C-alpha atoms as a printed R data frame, in Angstrom:
    type eleno elety resid chain resno      x       y       z
1   ATOM     1    CA   MET     A     1  0.001   0.005  -0.002
2   ATOM     2    CA   SER     A     2  1.539   3.260  -1.012
3   ATOM     3    CA   SER     A     3  0.814   6.608   0.514
4   ATOM     4    CA   SER     A     4  0.047   9.636  -1.581
5   ATOM     5    CA   PRO     A     5  2.618  12.437  -1.743
6   ATOM     6    CA   SER     A     6  0.300  14.774   0.179
7   ATOM     7    CA   THR     A     7  0.228  12.464   3.228
8   ATOM     8    CA   THR     A     8  3.904  11.543   3.188
9   ATOM     9    CA   PRO     A     9  5.872  13.897   5.444
10  ATOM    10    CA   ASP     A    10  8.926  15.538   3.908
11  ATOM    11    CA   PRO     A    11 11.858  13.731   5.547
12  ATOM    12    CA   VAL     A    12 14.026  16.869   5.506
13  ATOM    13    CA   ALA     A    13 11.259  18.805   7.298
14  ATOM    14    CA   VAL     A    14 11.020  16.047   9.916
15  ATOM    15    CA   VAL     A    15 14.791  16.139  10.481
16  ATOM    16    CA   ASP     A    16 14.670  19.948  10.699
17  ATOM    17    CA   GLN     A    17 11.895  19.753  13.309
18  ATOM    18    CA   LEU     A    18 13.972  17.343  15.400
19  ATOM    19    CA   TYR     A    19 16.937  19.729  15.108
20  ATOM    20    CA   LYS     A    20 14.754  22.610  16.295
21  ATOM    21    CA   GLN     A    21 13.786  20.515  19.329
22  ATOM    22    CA   LEU     A    22 17.471  19.919  20.086
23  ATOM    23    CA   ARG     A    23 18.128  23.676  19.929
24  ATOM    24    CA   GLU     A    24 15.162  24.360  22.222
25  ATOM    25    CA   GLN     A    25 16.452  21.742  24.653
26  ATOM    26    CA   ALA     A    26 19.887  23.421  24.660
27  ATOM    27    CA   GLU     A    27 18.214  26.773  25.411
28  ATOM    28    CA   GLU     A    28 16.232  25.227  28.275
29  ATOM    29    CA   MET     A    29 19.434  23.689  29.651
30  ATOM    30    CA   ARG     A    30 21.158  27.109  29.468
31  ATOM    31    CA   ASP     A    31 18.368  28.770  31.469
32  ATOM    32    CA   GLN     A    32 18.096  25.888  33.934
33  ATOM    33    CA   PHE     A    33 21.864  25.811  34.495
34  ATOM    34    CA   PHE     A    34 21.997  29.526  35.265
35  ATOM    35    CA   GLN     A    35 19.140  29.278  37.773
36  ATOM    36    CA   ARG     A    36 20.749  26.301  39.524
37  ATOM    37    CA   ALA     A    37 24.156  28.006  39.534
38  ATOM    38    CA   LEU     A    38 22.631  31.142  41.075
39  ATOM    39    CA   ALA     A    39 21.014  29.013  43.772
40  ATOM    40    CA   LEU     A    40 24.408  27.528  44.637
41  ATOM    41    CA   GLN     A    41 25.912  31.030  44.940
42  ATOM    42    CA   VAL     A    42 23.171  32.530  47.151
43  ATOM    43    CA   ASP     A    43 25.155  32.563  50.393
44  ATOM    44    CA   LYS     A    44 28.535  33.129  48.779
45  ATOM    45    CA   LYS     A    45 30.459  36.211  47.823
46  ATOM    46    CA   GLY     A    46 31.045  36.762  44.121
47  ATOM    47    CA   HIS     A    47 29.243  35.863  40.945
48  ATOM    48    CA   VAL     A    48 28.587  32.861  38.737
49  ATOM    49    CA   PRO     A    49 31.799  32.667  36.666
50  ATOM    50    CA   ILE     A    50 30.498  30.350  33.951
51  ATOM    51    CA   GLY     A    51 27.456  30.022  31.735
52  ATOM    52    CA   ILE     A    52 26.120  28.371  28.628
53  ATOM    53    CA   ALA     A    53 25.713  30.302  25.379
54  ATOM    54    CA   VAL     A    54 23.440  28.958  22.669
55  ATOM    55    CA   LEU     A    55 24.274  30.668  19.384
56  ATOM    56    CA   GLU     A    56 22.543  30.475  16.017
57  ATOM    57    CA   PRO     A    57 25.097  31.314  13.321
58  ATOM    58    CA   SER     A    58 22.441  30.636  10.685
59  ATOM    59    CA   GLU     A    59 18.829  29.527  10.448
60  ATOM    60    CA   ASN     A    60 19.748  25.859  10.175
61  ATOM    61    CA   SER     A    61 22.435  25.650  12.824
62  ATOM    62    CA   PHE     A    62 23.108  26.236  16.486
63  ATOM    63    CA   ALA     A    63 26.019  25.809  18.828
64  ATOM    64    CA   ALA     A    64 26.068  25.342  22.603
65  ATOM    65    CA   TYR     A    65 29.239  26.715  24.198
66  ATOM    66    CA   TRP     A    66 30.489  27.294  27.697
67  ATOM    67    CA   VAL     A    67 31.449  30.887  28.416
68  ATOM    68    CA   ARG     A    68 33.515  32.401  31.183
69  ATOM    69    CA   ILE     A    69 31.914  35.460  32.786
70  ATOM    70    CA   PHE     A    70 34.066  38.312  34.048
71  ATOM    71    CA   ILE     A    71 32.815  41.171  36.191
72  ATOM    72    CA   SER     A    72 34.864  44.370  36.359
73  ATOM    73    CA   ALA     A    73 34.389  48.077  37.015
74  ATOM    74    CA   GLN     A    74 33.642  48.482  33.306
75  ATOM    75    CA   GLY     A    75 30.845  45.907  33.464
76  ATOM    76    CA   ARG     A    76 30.416  42.305  32.500
77  ATOM    77    CA   SER     A    77 32.333  40.571  29.735
78  ATOM    78    CA   VAL     A    78 31.945  37.082  28.365
79  ATOM    79    CA   ARG     A    79 34.627  34.926  26.754
80  ATOM    80    CA   THR     A    80 33.994  31.642  24.972
81  ATOM    81    CA   ILE     A    81 35.886  28.702  26.471
82  ATOM    82    CA   ASN     A    82 37.795  26.741  23.825
83  ATOM    83    CA   LYS     A    83 36.309  23.268  23.368
84  ATOM    84    CA   GLY     A    84 38.814  21.855  20.948
85  ATOM    85    CA   ILE     A    85 38.078  18.859  18.732
86  ATOM    86    CA   GLY     A    86 35.072  16.640  19.285
87  ATOM    87    CA   PHE     A    87 31.809  17.127  21.152
88  ATOM    88    CA   LYS     A    88 33.138  17.257  24.725
89  ATOM    89    CA   TYR     A    89 35.064  19.916  26.575
90  ATOM    90    CA   PRO     A    90 38.241  18.705  28.265
91  ATOM    91    CA   VAL     A    91 37.980  18.521  32.056
92  ATOM    92    CA   GLY     A    92 40.756  21.121  32.389
93  ATOM    93    CA   ALA     A    93 38.603  23.701  30.608
94  ATOM    94    CA   PHE     A    94 36.721  24.208  33.864
95  ATOM    95    CA   SER     A    95 39.722  24.474  36.190
96  ATOM    96    CA   PHE     A    96 38.689  27.993  37.289
97  ATOM    97    CA   VAL     A    97 35.322  26.740  38.584
98  ATOM    98    CA   LYS     A    98 35.179  25.724  42.268
99  ATOM    99    CA   GLN     A    99 33.028  23.079  43.929
100 ATOM   100    CA   PRO     A   100 30.044  22.635  44.210
101 ATOM   101    CA   LEU     A   101 29.530  24.536  40.954
102 ATOM   102    CA   LYS     A   102 32.129  22.381  39.197
103 ATOM   103    CA   GLY     A   103 30.021  19.268  39.773
104 ATOM   104    CA   LEU     A   104 27.022  21.002  38.236
105 ATOM   105    CA   VAL     A   105 29.107  22.129  35.238
106 ATOM   106    CA   ARG     A   106 30.367  18.602  34.640
107 ATOM   107    CA   ALA     A   107 26.852  17.158  34.811
108 ATOM   108    CA   TYR     A   108 25.537  19.704  32.327
109 ATOM   109    CA   GLU     A   109 28.547  19.265  30.065
110 ATOM   110    CA   MET     A   110 27.770  15.552  29.719
111 ATOM   111    CA   GLU     A   111 24.249  16.423  28.543
112 ATOM   112    CA   LEU     A   112 25.461  19.233  26.261
113 ATOM   113    CA   ALA     A   113 28.020  16.898  24.663
114 ATOM   114    CA   THR     A   114 25.204  14.482  23.864
115 ATOM   115    CA   LEU     A   115 23.161  17.324  22.366
116 ATOM   116    CA   ARG     A   116 26.126  18.478  20.273
117 ATOM   117    CA   GLN     A   117 26.655  14.982  18.930
118 ATOM   118    CA   LEU     A   118 22.949  14.486  18.141
119 ATOM   119    CA   ALA     A   119 22.830  17.872  16.411
120 ATOM   120    CA   SER     A   120 25.875  16.994  14.305
121 ATOM   121    CA   GLU     A   121 24.388  13.634  13.314
122 ATOM   122    CA   ASN     A   122 21.101  15.349  12.506
123 ATOM   123    CA   ARG     A   123 22.786  17.826  10.144
124 ATOM   124    CA   ALA     A   124 24.737  15.002   8.466
125 ATOM   125    CA   LEU     A   125 21.474  13.087   7.955
126 ATOM   126    CA   ARG     A   126 19.829  16.216   6.541
127 ATOM   127    CA   LYS     A   127 22.687  16.688   4.074
128 ATOM   128    CA   SER     A   128 22.465  13.056   3.011
129 ATOM   129    CA   LEU     A   129 18.675  13.229   2.575
130 ATOM   130    CA   GLN     A   130 18.969  16.354   0.440
131 ATOM   131    CA   ALA     A   131 21.646  14.756  -1.747
132 ATOM   132    CA   HIS     A   132 19.579  11.583  -2.153
133 ATOM   133    CA   HIS     A   133 16.437  13.580  -2.962
134 ATOM   134    CA   GLY     A   134 18.344  15.528  -5.617
135 ATOM   135    CA   LYS     A   135 19.744  12.339  -7.151
136 ATOM   136    CA   VAL     A   136 16.324  10.647  -7.301
137 ATOM   137    CA   THR     A   137 14.692  13.760  -8.713
138 ATOM   138    CA   ARG     A   138 17.313  13.972 -11.488
139 ATOM   139    CA   GLN     A   139 16.906  10.291 -12.327
140 ATOM   140    CA   VAL     A   140 13.127  10.541 -12.516
141 ATOM   141    CA   THR     A   141 13.163  13.615 -14.715
142 ATOM   142    CA   GLN     A   142 15.827  12.140 -17.027
143 ATOM   143    CA   ALA     A   143 14.263   8.728 -17.313
144 ATOM   144    CA   SER     A   144 12.338   8.039 -20.499
145 ATOM   145    CA   PHE     A   145  9.433   5.822 -19.655
146 ATOM   146    CA   ARG     A   146  7.503   4.109 -22.352
147 ATOM   147    CA   SER     A   147  3.781   4.172 -21.932
148 ATOM   148    CA   LEU     A   148  2.065   0.883 -21.274
149 ATOM   149    CA   ALA     A   149  0.515   1.066 -24.768
150 ATOM   150    CA   GLU     A   150  4.020   0.837 -26.284
151 ATOM   151    CA   VAL     A   151  4.931  -2.305 -24.345
152 ATOM   152    CA   PRO     A   152  4.556  -5.342 -26.646
153 ATOM   153    CA   ASP     A   153  1.925  -7.806 -25.614
154 ATOM   154    CA   ALA     A   154  3.471 -11.134 -24.558
155 ATOM   155    CA   ARG     A   155  0.791 -13.068 -26.572
156 ATOM   156    CA   SER     A   156  1.734 -11.410 -29.851
157 ATOM   157    CA   GLU     A   157  5.298 -12.732 -29.780
């Protein structure tokens, strides 16, 4: 049983929707992390020195980075922490963070690394689907199909 084109969801659109959900999850994690970090700092002097930045370089991409937060007389400044190669930050990247905040950072980093990997796999799947769709479309438009009327009848041979 085949489904009509109008009822078949566009696979690229489905993959894009899943990617959007990953981005929204990263944004929720960013907000949740900051609230939990603030709660840990309530009775302590100073500020939360680390946060999560979720950036959208383009419509079809996002990145979740850790940032170091500096407070000075001139105001607040934020500097991206270098992740390096792969999906995970090295443990040493958070050496300036003290306990108990460091434990929270490590827990969130594990989840963010999973999100980064899923997002990367999602974009690779999207690229593959688009390439396959293009190939199939070209083949269908270039194919010369004979109508059934032109097919010789097996009884006449």
